[in-house]
All heavy atoms as a GROMACS GRO file, in nm:
protein
  580
    1MET      N    1   8.317  13.980  16.777
    1MET     CA    2   8.426  14.021  16.691
    1MET      C    3   8.493  14.139  16.760
    1MET      O    4   8.426  14.235  16.796
    1MET     CB    5   8.370  14.060  16.555
    1MET     CG    6   8.473  14.098  16.454
    1MET     SD    7   8.560  13.962  16.377
    1MET     CE    8   8.433  13.879  16.288
    2LEU      N    9   8.625  14.131  16.776
    2LEU     CA   10   8.699  14.234  16.847
    2LEU      C   11   8.819  14.279  16.764
    2LEU      O   12   8.870  14.204  16.682
    2LEU     CB   13   8.742  14.182  16.983
    2LEU     CG   14   8.620  14.156  17.072
    2LEU    CD1   15   8.646  14.044  17.167
    2LEU    CD2   16   8.580  14.282  17.144
    3PRO      N   17   8.864  14.403  16.788
    3PRO     CA   18   8.967  14.462  16.703
    3PRO      C   19   9.107  14.406  16.721
    3PRO      O   20   9.190  14.417  16.631
    3PRO     CB   21   8.963  14.610  16.739
    3PRO     CG   22   8.911  14.613  16.878
    3PRO     CD   23   8.815  14.498  16.887
    4ASP      N   24   9.138  14.346  16.837
    4ASP     CA   25   9.272  14.294  16.858
    4ASP      C   26   9.272  14.185  16.965
    4ASP      O   27   9.173  14.164  17.034
    4ASP     CB   28   9.371  14.405  16.893
    4ASP     CG   29   9.331  14.484  17.017
    4ASP    OD1   30   9.304  14.421  17.121
    4ASP    OD2   31   9.327  14.608  17.009
    5ARG      N   32   9.385  14.118  16.976
    5ARG     CA   33   9.396  14.005  17.070
    5ARG      C   34   9.379  14.049  17.215
    5ARG      O   35   9.314  13.980  17.294
    5ARG     CB   36   9.529  13.932  17.051
    5ARG     CG   37   9.536  13.809  17.137
    5ARG     CD   38   9.666  13.733  17.121
    5ARG     NE   39   9.657  13.613  17.199
    5ARG     CZ   40   9.659  13.490  17.151
    5ARG    NH1   41   9.673  13.470  17.022
    5ARG    NH2   42   9.649  13.385  17.230
    6ASP      N   43   9.437  14.162  17.252
    6ASP     CA   44   9.424  14.208  17.390
    6ASP      C   45   9.278  14.228  17.428
    6ASP      O   46   9.235  14.187  17.536
    6ASP     CB   47   9.501  14.339  17.412
    6ASP     CG   48   9.652  14.319  17.408
    6ASP    OD1   49   9.698  14.204  17.428
    6ASP    OD2   50   9.724  14.418  17.386
    7ALA      N   51   9.202  14.292  17.340
    7ALA     CA   52   9.059  14.314  17.366
    7ALA      C   53   8.986  14.180  17.377
    7ALA      O   54   8.900  14.162  17.464
    7ALA     CB   55   8.999  14.399  17.256
    8ALA      N   56   9.022  14.085  17.292
    8ALA     CA   57   8.958  13.954  17.296
    8ALA      C   58   8.988  13.881  17.427
    8ALA      O   59   8.899  13.823  17.488
    8ALA     CB   60   9.003  13.870  17.176
    9GLU      N   61   9.113  13.886  17.471
    9GLU     CA   62   9.150  13.820  17.596
    9GLU      C   63   9.081  13.885  17.715
    9GLU      O   64   9.034  13.816  17.806
    9GLU     CB   65   9.302  13.822  17.613
    9GLU     CG   66   9.372  13.729  17.516
    9GLU     CD   67   9.522  13.738  17.521
    9GLU    OE1   68   9.578  13.836  17.576
    9GLU    OE2   69   9.588  13.646  17.466
   10GLU      N   70   9.070  14.017  17.716
   10GLU     CA   71   9.000  14.087  17.824
   10GLU      C   72   8.852  14.054  17.823
   10GLU      O   73   8.789  14.039  17.928
   10GLU     CB   74   9.022  14.238  17.811
   10GLU     CG   75   9.164  14.280  17.842
   10GLU     CD   76   9.187  14.429  17.821
   10GLU    OE1   77   9.090  14.507  17.829
   10GLU    OE2   78   9.302  14.467  17.797
   11THR      N   79   8.795  14.038  17.705
   11THR     CA   80   8.654  14.003  17.693
   11THR      C   81   8.628  13.863  17.748
   11THR      O   82   8.530  13.840  17.820
   11THR     CB   83   8.608  14.012  17.546
   11THR    OG1   84   8.627  14.146  17.501
   11THR    CG2   85   8.462  13.975  17.532
   12VAL      N   86   8.716  13.769  17.718
   12VAL     CA   87   8.702  13.633  17.770
   12VAL      C   88   8.703  13.636  17.923
   12VAL      O   89   8.621  13.571  17.988
   12VAL     CB   90   8.812  13.540  17.715
   12VAL    CG1   91   8.819  13.409  17.792
   12VAL    CG2   92   8.790  13.514  17.567
   13GLU      N   93   8.795  13.712  17.980
   13GLU     CA   94   8.803  13.723  18.126
   13GLU      C   95   8.674  13.783  18.182
   13GLU      O   96   8.619  13.734  18.281
   13GLU     CB   97   8.924  13.809  18.164
   13GLU     CG   98   8.948  13.813  18.313
   13GLU     CD   99   9.074  13.890  18.347
   13GLU    OE1  100   9.175  13.875  18.276
   13GLU    OE2  101   9.069  13.965  18.446
   14ALA      N  102   8.626  13.890  18.120
   14ALA     CA  103   8.504  13.956  18.167
   14ALA      C  104   8.382  13.864  18.154
   14ALA      O  105   8.294  13.864  18.240
   14ALA     CB  106   8.481  14.085  18.090
   15LEU      N  107   8.377  13.785  18.046
   15LEU     CA  108   8.266  13.691  18.029
   15LEU      C  109   8.260  13.593  18.146
   15LEU      O  110   8.153  13.566  18.200
   15LEU     CB  111   8.281  13.615  17.898
   15LEU     CG  112   8.240  13.687  17.772
   15LEU    CD1  113   8.293  13.613  17.649
   15LEU    CD2  114   8.089  13.701  17.763
   16GLY      N  115   8.375  13.541  18.183
   16GLY     CA  116   8.380  13.446  18.294
   16GLY      C  117   8.337  13.509  18.425
   16GLY      O  118   8.262  13.449  18.502
   17GLU      N  119   8.381  13.633  18.450
   17GLU     CA  120   8.346  13.702  18.573
   17GLU      C  121   8.198  13.739  18.578
   17GLU      O  122   8.133  13.722  18.681
   17GLU     CB  123   8.430  13.829  18.588
   17GLU     CG  124   8.576  13.802  18.612
   17GLU     CD  125   8.662  13.928  18.607
   17GLU    OE1  126   8.606  14.039  18.589
   17GLU    OE2  127   8.785  13.915  18.621
   18ARG      N  128   8.145  13.790  18.470
   18ARG     CA  129   8.007  13.839  18.469
   18ARG      C  130   7.902  13.730  18.456
   18ARG      O  131   7.793  13.741  18.510
   18ARG     CB  132   7.987  13.938  18.355
   18ARG     CG  133   8.063  14.065  18.375
   18ARG     CD  134   8.033  14.164  18.267
   18ARG     NE  135   8.129  14.274  18.270
   18ARG     CZ  136   8.123  14.379  18.193
   18ARG    NH1  137   8.026  14.391  18.104
   18ARG    NH2  138   8.214  14.474  18.203
   19PHE      N  139   7.934  13.626  18.380
   19PHE     CA  140   7.833  13.527  18.349
   19PHE      C  141   7.860  13.389  18.409
   19PHE      O  142   7.778  13.299  18.393
   19PHE     CB  143   7.817  13.514  18.197
   19PHE     CG  144   7.774  13.641  18.131
   19PHE    CD1  145   7.864  13.717  18.059
   19PHE    CD2  146   7.644  13.686  18.140
   19PHE    CE1  147   7.825  13.834  17.997
   19PHE    CE2  148   7.603  13.804  18.080
   19PHE     CZ  149   7.694  13.878  18.008
   20GLY      N  150   7.974  13.371  18.475
   20GLY     CA  151   8.005  13.242  18.536
   20GLY      C  152   7.997  13.127  18.437
   20GLY      O  153   7.930  13.028  18.463
   21LEU      N  154   8.066  13.142  18.327
   21LEU     CA  155   8.061  13.041  18.221
   21LEU      C  156   8.121  12.908  18.268
   21LEU      O  157   8.219  12.905  18.341
   21LEU     CB  158   8.138  13.090  18.098
   21LEU     CG  159   8.090  13.220  18.036
   21LEU    CD1  160   8.181  13.259  17.920
   21LEU    CD2  161   7.946  13.208  17.991
   22ARG      N  162   8.062  12.801  18.221
   22ARG     CA  163   8.113  12.667  18.252
   22ARG      C  164   8.235  12.633  18.167
   22ARG      O  165   8.321  12.558  18.208
   22ARG     CB  166   8.004  12.564  18.227
   22ARG     CG  167   7.886  12.580  18.317
   22ARG     CD  168   7.783  12.472  18.289
   22ARG     NE  169   7.663  12.502  18.364
   22ARG     CZ  170   7.542  12.499  18.314
   22ARG    NH1  171   7.524  12.467  18.187
   22ARG    NH2  172   7.438  12.527  18.389
   23GLU      N  173   8.237  12.687  18.047
   23GLU     CA  174   8.343  12.656  17.951
   23GLU      C  175   8.403  12.788  17.900
   23GLU      O  176   8.330  12.881  17.867
   23GLU     CB  177   8.280  12.579  17.834
   23GLU     CG  178   8.376  12.536  17.727
   23GLU     CD  179   8.302  12.459  17.618
   23GLU    OE1  180   8.215  12.376  17.650
   23GLU    OE2  181   8.333  12.483  17.500
   24GLU      N  182   8.536  12.796  17.895
   24GLU     CA  183   8.600  12.918  17.847
   24GLU      C  184   8.580  12.932  17.697
   24GLU      O  185   8.598  12.837  17.621
   24GLU     CB  186   8.750  12.915  17.879
   24GLU     CG  187   8.817  13.046  17.843
   24GLU     CD  188   8.959  13.054  17.894
   24GLU    OE1  189   8.979  13.038  18.016
   24GLU    OE2  190   9.049  13.077  17.811
   25PRO      N  191   8.542  13.053  17.652
   25PRO     CA  192   8.525  13.076  17.509
   25PRO      C  193   8.656  13.056  17.433
   25PRO      O  194   8.765  13.072  17.489
   25PRO     CB  195   8.481  13.222  17.501
   25PRO     CG  196   8.426  13.252  17.635
   25PRO     CD  197   8.506  13.170  17.731
   26GLN      N  198   8.646  13.026  17.307
   26GLN     CA  199   8.762  13.004  17.221
   26GLN      C  200   8.796  13.134  17.148
   26GLN      O  201   8.709  13.206  17.100
   26GLN     CB  202   8.727  12.896  17.118
   26GLN     CG  203   8.837  12.865  17.022
   26GLN     CD  204   8.792  12.763  16.917
   26GLN    OE1  205   8.676  12.725  16.909
   26GLN    NE2  206   8.886  12.720  16.838
   27LEU      N  207   8.926  13.166  17.139
   27LEU     CA  208   8.973  13.281  17.063
   27LEU      C  209   9.017  13.235  16.925
   27LEU      O  210   9.089  13.137  16.912
   27LEU     CB  211   9.093  13.348  17.131
   27LEU     CG  212   9.066  13.418  17.262
   27LEU    CD1  213   9.196  13.477  17.316
   27LEU    CD2  214   8.962  13.525  17.247
   28VAL      N  215   8.973  13.308  16.822
   28VAL     CA  216   9.007  13.273  16.684
   28VAL      C  217   9.050  13.400  16.612
   28VAL      O  218   8.979  13.500  16.613
   28VAL     CB  219   8.886  13.210  16.611
   28VAL    CG1  220   8.921  13.179  16.467
   28VAL    CG2  221   8.837  13.086  16.683
   29ARG      N  222   9.167  13.396  16.549
   29ARG     CA  223   9.216  13.510  16.470
   29ARG      C  224   9.149  13.506  16.334
   29ARG      O  225   9.145  13.404  16.268
   29ARG     CB  226   9.368  13.500  16.453
   29ARG     CG  227   9.426  13.614  16.374
   29ARG     CD  228   9.579  13.596  16.363
   29ARG     NE  229   9.636  13.701  16.283
   29ARG     CZ  230   9.651  13.697  16.151
   29ARG    NH1  231   9.613  13.592  16.083
   29ARG    NH2  232   9.704  13.798  16.087
   30ASP      N  233   9.095  13.620  16.293
   30ASP     CA  234   9.025  13.631  16.165
   30ASP      C  235   9.097  13.735  16.081
   30ASP      O  236   9.072  13.855  16.093
   30ASP     CB  237   8.880  13.672  16.188
   30ASP     CG  238   8.798  13.675  16.062
   30ASP    OD1  239   8.826  13.594  15.972
   30ASP    OD2  240   8.707  13.759  16.054
   31ALA      N  241   9.190  13.689  15.996
   31ALA     CA  242   9.265  13.781  15.910
   31ALA      C  243   9.171  13.843  15.807
   31ALA      O  244   9.085  13.775  15.753
   31ALA     CB  245   9.378  13.708  15.839
   32LEU      N  246   9.188  13.970  15.783
   32LEU     CA  247   9.106  14.037  15.684
   32LEU      C  248   9.147  13.991  15.545
   32LEU      O  249   9.263  13.963  15.518
   32LEU     CB  250   9.121  14.189  15.697
   32LEU     CG  251   9.080  14.245  15.832
   32LEU    CD1  252   9.109  14.394  15.838
   32LEU    CD2  253   8.933  14.220  15.860
   33ALA      N  254   9.053  13.983  15.457
   33ALA     CA  255   9.077  13.933  15.321
   33ALA      C  256   9.191  14.008  15.253
   33ALA      O  257   9.192  14.130  15.250
   33ALA     CB  258   8.950  13.944  15.238
   34GLY      N  259   9.288  13.933  15.203
   34GLY     CA  260   9.399  13.992  15.130
   34GLY      C  261   9.507  14.054  15.216
   34GLY      O  262   9.602  14.111  15.165
   35GLU      N  263   9.498  14.042  15.346
   35GLU     CA  264   9.597  14.104  15.436
   35GLU      C  265   9.682  13.996  15.500
   35GLU      O  266   9.630  13.901  15.557
   35GLU     CB  267   9.528  14.186  15.545
   35GLU     CG  268   9.447  14.302  15.492
   35GLU     CD  269   9.532  14.410  15.427
   35GLU    OE1  270   9.651  14.421  15.460
   35GLU    OE2  271   9.480  14.482  15.342
   36ASP      N  272   9.813  14.012  15.493
   36ASP     CA  273   9.905  13.917  15.556
   36ASP      C  274   9.959  13.970  15.688
   36ASP      O  275  10.013  13.896  15.767
   36ASP     CB  276  10.024  13.888  15.463
   36ASP     CG  277   9.979  13.814  15.338
   36ASP    OD1  278   9.882  13.737  15.347
   36ASP    OD2  279  10.042  13.834  15.232
   37ASP      N  280   9.947  14.097  15.711
   37ASP     CA  281  10.001  14.161  15.830
   37ASP      C  282   9.919  14.123  15.953
   37ASP      O  283   9.796  14.131  15.952
   37ASP     CB  284   9.998  14.313  15.809
   37ASP     CG  285  10.069  14.389  15.919
   37ASP    OD1  286  10.112  14.326  16.018
   37ASP    OD2  287  10.082  14.511  15.906
   38ALA      N  288   9.986  14.082  16.058
   38ALA     CA  289   9.917  14.043  16.182
   38ALA      C  290   9.839  14.159  16.241
   38ALA      O  291   9.744  14.138  16.316
   38ALA     CB  292  10.018  13.990  16.282
   39GLU      N  293   9.877  14.281  16.211
   39GLU     CA  294   9.804  14.397  16.262
   39GLU      C  295   9.666  14.408  16.197
   39GLU      O  296   9.577  14.470  16.252
   39GLU     CB  297   9.883  14.525  16.235
   39GLU     CG  298  10.015  14.533  16.307
   39GLU     CD  299   9.998  14.537  16.458
   39GLU    OE1  300   9.909  14.609  16.507
   39GLU    OE2  301  10.074  14.467  16.528
   40ASP      N  302   9.650  14.351  16.080
   40ASP     CA  303   9.523  14.358  16.008
   40ASP      C  304   9.440  14.233  16.036
   40ASP      O  305   9.404  14.160  15.945
   40ASP     CB  306   9.547  14.373  15.858
   40ASP     CG  307   9.609  14.506  15.824
   40ASP    OD1  308   9.572  14.606  15.889
   40ASP    OD2  309   9.694  14.511  15.735
   41ALA      N  310   9.413  14.209  16.161
   41ALA     CA  311   9.334  14.093  16.198
   41ALA      C  312   9.234  14.135  16.304
   41ALA      O  313   9.260  14.225  16.384
   41ALA     CB  314   9.423  13.982  16.252
   42GLN      N  315   9.121  14.069  16.302
   42GLN     CA  316   9.023  14.085  16.408
   42GLN      C  317   9.020  13.953  16.483
   42GLN      O  318   9.066  13.851  16.432
   42GLN     CB  319   8.885  14.117  16.348
   42GLN     CG  320   8.884  14.249  16.276
   42GLN     CD  321   8.751  14.272  16.205
   42GLN    OE1  322   8.689  14.182  16.155
   42GLN    NE2  323   8.711  14.398  16.200
   43TRP      N  324   8.966  13.956  16.602
   43TRP     CA  325   8.961  13.837  16.684
   43TRP      C  326   8.817  13.804  16.718
   43TRP      O  327   8.739  13.891  16.754
   43TRP     CB  328   9.044  13.856  16.810
   43TRP     CG  329   9.189  13.852  16.780
   43TRP    CD1  330   9.266  13.955  16.732
   43TRP    CD2  331   9.275  13.741  16.791
   43TRP    NE1  332   9.394  13.912  16.712
   43TRP    CE2  333   9.403  13.781  16.749
   43TRP    CE3  334   9.257  13.610  16.833
   43TRP    CZ2  335   9.512  13.694  16.748
   43TRP    CZ3  336   9.366  13.524  16.832
   43TRP    CH2  337   9.491  13.566  16.789
   44LEU      N  338   8.784  13.678  16.705
   44LEU     CA  339   8.652  13.629  16.741
   44LEU      C  340   8.661  13.561  16.876
   44LEU      O  341   8.758  13.490  16.904
   44LEU     CB  342   8.602  13.526  16.640
   44LEU     CG  343   8.567  13.577  16.502
   44LEU    CD1  344   8.689  13.581  16.415
   44LEU    CD2  345   8.462  13.488  16.442
   45VAL      N  346   8.562  13.586  16.958
   45VAL     CA  347   8.546  13.513  17.083
   45VAL      C  348   8.427  13.421  17.059
   45VAL      O  349   8.314  13.466  17.049
   45VAL     CB  350   8.520  13.609  17.202
   45VAL    CG1  351   8.493  13.530  17.328
   45VAL    CG2  352   8.637  13.703  17.222
   46VAL      N  353   8.457  13.294  17.042
   46VAL     CA  354   8.352  13.196  17.010
   46VAL      C  355   8.294  13.144  17.140
   46VAL      O  356   8.363  13.086  17.224
   46VAL     CB  357   8.410  13.080  16.926
   46VAL    CG1  358   8.301  12.979  16.894
   46VAL    CG2  359   8.475  13.134  16.799
   47LEU      N  360   8.164  13.168  17.155
   47LEU     CA  361   8.094  13.136  17.278
   47LEU      C  362   7.969  13.056  17.244
   47LEU      O  363   7.888  13.100  17.163
   47LEU     CB  364   8.056  13.267  17.348
   47LEU     CG  365   7.972  13.260  17.472
   47LEU    CD1  366   8.049  13.190  17.583
   47LEU    CD2  367   7.934  13.400  17.516
   48ARG      N  368   7.955  12.941  17.305
   48ARG     CA  369   7.835  12.859  17.285
   48ARG      C  370   7.738  12.884  17.399
   48ARG      O  371   7.777  12.884  17.516
   48ARG     CB  372   7.870  12.711  17.280
   48ARG     CG  373   7.949  12.675  17.159
   48ARG     CD  374   7.980  12.527  17.160
   48ARG     NE  375   8.060  12.496  17.045
   48ARG     CZ  376   8.020  12.417  16.948
   48ARG    NH1  377   7.902  12.361  16.953
   48ARG    NH2  378   8.099  12.393  16.846
   49ASP      N  379   7.612  12.904  17.363
   49ASP     CA  380   7.506  12.924  17.462
   49ASP      C  381   7.385  12.845  17.418
   49ASP      O  382   7.279  12.901  17.388
   49ASP     CB  383   7.474  13.074  17.474
   49ASP     CG  384   7.369  13.102  17.580
   49ASP    OD1  385   7.362  13.026  17.680
   49ASP    OD2  386   7.293  13.198  17.564
   50GLU      N  387   7.402  12.715  17.412
   50GLU     CA  388   7.296  12.628  17.363
   50GLU      C  389   7.173  12.629  17.452
   50GLU      O  390   7.063  12.601  17.406
   50GLU     CB  391   7.350  12.486  17.346
   50GLU     CG  392   7.458  12.480  17.238
   50GLU     CD  393   7.534  12.350  17.237
   50GLU    OE1  394   7.509  12.263  17.323
   50GLU    OE2  395   7.620  12.335  17.148
   51GLU      N  396   7.190  12.663  17.579
   51GLU     CA  397   7.078  12.667  17.673
   51GLU      C  398   7.007  12.802  17.671
   51GLU      O  399   6.904  12.818  17.735
   51GLU     CB  400   7.127  12.636  17.814
   51GLU     CG  401   7.188  12.497  17.826
   51GLU     CD  402   7.262  12.478  17.958
   51GLU    OE1  403   7.262  12.571  18.041
   51GLU    OE2  404   7.318  12.370  17.977
   52GLY      N  405   7.063  12.899  17.600
   52GLY     CA  406   7.001  13.031  17.592
   52GLY      C  407   7.003  13.107  17.724
   52GLY      O  408   6.914  13.186  17.751
   53ARG      N  409   7.107  13.088  17.804
   53ARG     CA  410   7.117  13.154  17.935
   53ARG      C  411   7.165  13.298  17.925
   53ARG      O  412   7.142  13.376  18.015
   53ARG     CB  413   7.216  13.079  18.026
   53ARG     CG  414   7.178  12.940  18.061
   53ARG     CD  415   7.284  12.872  18.150
   53ARG     NE  416   7.416  12.930  18.140
   53ARG     CZ  417   7.489  12.973  18.244
   53ARG    NH1  418   7.444  12.962  18.365
   53ARG    NH2  419   7.608  13.025  18.226
   54LEU      N  420   7.239  13.332  17.819
   54LEU     CA  421   7.302  13.463  17.810
   54LEU      C  422   7.213  13.561  17.734
   54LEU      O  423   7.158  13.529  17.629
   54LEU     CB  424   7.437  13.451  17.741
   54LEU     CG  425   7.534  13.351  17.805
   54LEU    CD1  426   7.659  13.340  17.723
   54LEU    CD2  427   7.565  13.391  17.948
   55ASP      N  428   7.200  13.680  17.789
   55ASP     CA  429   7.118  13.785  17.728
   55ASP      C  430   7.195  13.851  17.614
   55ASP      O  431   7.303  13.907  17.636
   55ASP     CB  432   7.082  13.888  17.835
   55ASP     CG  433   7.000  14.004  17.783
   55ASP    OD1  434   6.952  13.998  17.668
   55ASP    OD2  435   6.982  14.100  17.858
   56PRO      N  436   7.141  13.846  17.491
   56PRO     CA  437   7.210  13.906  17.377
   56PRO      C  438   7.242  14.055  17.397
   56PRO      O  439   7.348  14.101  17.355
   56PRO     CB  440   7.113  13.885  17.261
   56PRO     CG  441   7.032  13.767  17.301
   56PRO     CD  442   7.019  13.777  17.449
   57ALA      N  443   7.155  14.129  17.462
   57ALA     CA  444   7.180  14.272  17.486
   57ALA      C  445   7.300  14.292  17.578
   57ALA      O  446   7.381  14.382  17.556
   57ALA     CB  447   7.056  14.338  17.544
   58GLU      N  448   7.314  14.206  17.678
   58GLU     CA  449   7.429  14.216  17.768
   58GLU      C  450   7.558  14.180  17.695
   58GLU      O  451   7.663  14.241  17.718
   58GLU     CB  452   7.411  14.125  17.890
   58GLU     CG  453   7.306  14.174  17.986
   58GLU     CD  454   7.296  14.083  18.108
   58GLU    OE1  455   7.401  14.052  18.168
   58GLU    OE2  456   7.183  14.044  18.141
   59LEU      N  457   7.551  14.080  17.607
   59LEU     CA  458   7.669  14.042  17.529
   59LEU      C  459   7.707  14.155  17.432
   59LEU      O  460   7.826  14.184  17.414
   59LEU     CB  461   7.644  13.913  17.452
   59LEU     CG  462   7.626  13.788  17.538
   59LEU    CD1  463   7.584  13.670  17.451
   59LEU    CD2  464   7.752  13.757  17.616
   60ASP      N  465   7.607  14.221  17.372
   60ASP     CA  466   7.633  14.336  17.284
   60ASP      C  467   7.705  14.446  17.361
   60ASP      O  468   7.802  14.504  17.313
   60ASP     CB  469   7.503  14.392  17.226
   60ASP     CG  470   7.446  14.306  17.115
   60ASP    OD1  471   7.523  14.232  17.050
   60ASP    OD2  472   7.325  14.315  17.092
   61ALA      N  473   7.655  14.475  17.481
   61ALA     CA  474   7.714  14.581  17.563
   61ALA      C  475   7.858  14.546  17.601
   61ALA      O  476   7.947  14.632  17.596
   61ALA     CB  477   7.629  14.604  17.688
   62LEU      N  478   7.880  14.421  17.638
   62LEU     CA  479   8.015  14.378  17.675
   62LEU      C  480   8.111  14.392  17.557
   62LEU      O  481   8.220  14.447  17.572
   62LEU     CB  482   8.012  14.233  17.724
   62LEU     CG  483   8.147  14.176  17.766
   62LEU    CD1  484   8.199  14.246  17.889
   62LEU    CD2  485   8.135  14.027  17.791
   63ALA      N  486   8.072  14.346  17.440
   63ALA     CA  487   8.158  14.358  17.321
   63ALA      C  488   8.184  14.504  17.290
   63ALA      O  489   8.296  14.541  17.252
   63ALA     CB  490   8.093  14.288  17.202
   64GLY      N  491   8.085  14.588  17.308
   64GLY     CA  492   8.100  14.731  17.281
   64GLY      C  493   8.201  14.800  17.372
   64GLY      O  494   8.261  14.900  17.334
   65GLU      N  495   8.222  14.746  17.491
   65GLU     CA  496   8.321  14.804  17.583
   65GLU      C  497   8.462  14.798  17.525
   65GLU      O  498   8.549  14.874  17.565
   65GLU     CB  499   8.317  14.731  17.717
   65GLU     CG  500   8.190  14.757  17.795
   65GLU     CD  501   8.184  14.679  17.925
   65GLU    OE1  502   8.291  14.640  17.979
   65GLU    OE2  503   8.072  14.656  17.974
   66TRP      N  504   8.485  14.705  17.433
   66TRP     CA  505   8.616  14.690  17.368
   66TRP      C  506   8.608  14.719  17.218
   66TRP      O  507   8.686  14.667  17.140
   66TRP     CB  508   8.673  14.551  17.392
   66TRP     CG  509   8.722  14.533  17.532
   66TRP    CD1  510   8.844  14.571  17.581
   66TRP    CD2  511   8.650  14.477  17.641
   66TRP    NE1  512   8.850  14.541  17.715
   66TRP    CE2  513   8.732  14.484  17.755
   66TRP    CE3  514   8.524  14.423  17.655
   66TRP    CZ2  515   8.694  14.437  17.879
   66TRP    CZ3  516   8.485  14.377  17.779
   66TRP    CH2  517   8.569  14.384  17.889
   67GLU      N  518   8.513  14.802  17.179
   67GLU     CA  519   8.493  14.841  17.040
   67GLU      C  520   8.470  14.721  16.948
   67GLU      O  521   8.515  14.718  16.834
   67GLU     CB  522   8.612  14.925  16.990
   67GLU     CG  523   8.627  15.054  17.068
   67GLU     CD  524   8.744  15.138  17.022
   67GLU    OE1  525   8.799  15.112  16.913
   67GLU    OE2  526   8.780  15.231  17.095
   68GLY      N  527   8.399  14.624  17.000
   68GLY     CA  528   8.365  14.504  16.925
   68GLY      C  529   8.215  14.496  16.901
   68GLY      O  530   8.140  14.587  16.933
   69TRP      N  531   8.173  14.385  16.844
   69TRP     CA  532   8.031  14.362  16.821
   69TRP      C  533   8.004  14.213  16.825
   69TRP      O  534   8.093  14.131  16.817
   69TRP     CB  535   7.987  14.422  16.687
   69TRP     CG  536   8.055  14.363  16.568
   69TRP    CD1  537   8.012  14.257  16.493
   69TRP    CD2  538   8.180  14.403  16.512
   69TRP    NE1  539   8.102  14.229  16.392
   69TRP    CE2  540   8.207  14.318  16.402
   69TRP    CE3  541   8.273  14.502  16.541
   69TRP    CZ2  542   8.320  14.330  16.324
   69TRP    CZ3  543   8.385  14.514  16.464
   69TRP    CH2  544   8.408  14.428  16.356
   70ARG      N  545   7.878  14.179  16.840
   70ARG     CA  546   7.835  14.039  16.849
   70ARG      C  547   7.776  13.996  16.716
   70ARG      O  548   7.702  14.071  16.652
   70ARG     CB  549   7.729  14.025  16.959
   70ARG     CG  550   7.684  13.884  16.985
   70ARG     CD  551   7.581  13.881  17.097
   70ARG     NE  552   7.461  13.954  17.063
   70ARG     CZ  553   7.357  13.904  16.997
   70ARG    NH1  554   7.360  13.779  16.955
   70ARG    NH2  555   7.252  13.979  16.970
   71GLU      N  556   7.810  13.875  16.678
   71GLU     CA  557   7.751  13.815  16.557
   71GLU      C  558   7.699  13.677  16.594
   71GLU      O  559   7.753  13.612  16.683
   71GLU     CB  560   7.855  13.800  16.446
   71GLU     CG  561   7.903  13.930  16.392
   71GLU     CD  562   8.002  13.914  16.276
   71GLU    OE1  563   8.038  13.800  16.242
   71GLU    OE2  564   8.044  14.016  16.222
   72GLU      N  565   7.597  13.635  16.524
   72GLU     CA  566   7.545  13.499  16.543
   72GLU      C  567   7.569  13.422  16.414
   72GLU      O  568   7.566  13.480  16.306
   72GLU     CB  569   7.397  13.504  16.576
   72GLU     CG  570   7.372  13.566  16.712
   72GLU     CD  571   7.229  13.550  16.758
   72GLU    OE1  572   7.167  13.446  16.723
   72GLU    OE2  573   7.182  13.637  16.828
   73PRO      N  574   7.591  13.290  16.428
   73PRO     CA  575   7.616  13.208  16.308
   73PRO      C  576   7.496  13.204  16.215
   73PRO      O  577   7.387  13.227  16.248
   73PRO     CB  578   7.646  13.069  16.364
   73PRO     CG  579   7.610  13.071  16.507
   73PRO     CD  580   7.592  13.212  16.549
   0.00000   0.00000   0.00000
């Protein structure tokens, strides 16, 4: 979860560089409840790691570089 689209796009780029992903993560806009303003949105970087190759601590650190955080479904 990231605070804005720019941070989300930079995170996607960094994920590819650092982890050599086979598939590019998906960006999803998550509007805050009751807010219509585009400024009041967070962005999700949806990343599948079904093989368990990615270290959760490294993903946490990466998200933190852009004032974001990691969530699991």
